[in-house]
N, C-alpha and C positions, 0 to 999 in steps of 0.2 A: 642771095640767100634763099629766096623762095624756090628757085629752080632746084637747088640741091635738096632742100627739104621735101619738095613735091616728088622728086625722083626717088628719094629714100623711101617715102611713104608707098609709092608704087612698087618698089622692089621688095619692101617688107610686108606686103599684103598678098594674100592669095587672090588670084584672078581666075576668071572662067577658063582662060587659055593656058595657065601655068600656075604652079605653086610658088609661094614666096621664096625668095632667094636666101641662101645661108649668109651668115655674118661675113664670112670670107669672100663670098661672091659679091656682096654689096660693097665691101671695102675695095675689092679689085675694080669693080665697075666705076666707082667714084674716082679712084686713082687714075684709071685709064682715060677718063674724060676731063681731067683737070686741064684747064687751058683751052679746051675745045667747047664742051657744053657747059662747064662750070668754071667760075672764077677760081683761079688756083689758091688764092689766100683763103677764101671762104671754104673751099673744099678741104684744105688742110685743117682748118678749125673743126669742121664737121667730122673728118676722119679721126681726129684726136678725141672728140667727144664720144664717138662710137667705141674707140679702143679703150678709153677710160671708163666705159660703161655708164656714162652720164646720159647717153641716148641708148636705149635698150633695143636690141634686135630680136625679133620673134615674139614681141609682146603686143 
């Protein structure tokens, strides 16, 4: 859980070397790394929360 949340925070924040990612890019990145970097079940729950706007992107 912490891995997905930490990665989301990094993707959803401006960094010195890049701007924060769009909602679509964040969803794609989490989806792409399910079963690799992220536990698939946890990633699916997190993706649903983003899609249902229970976790806000860009705020």
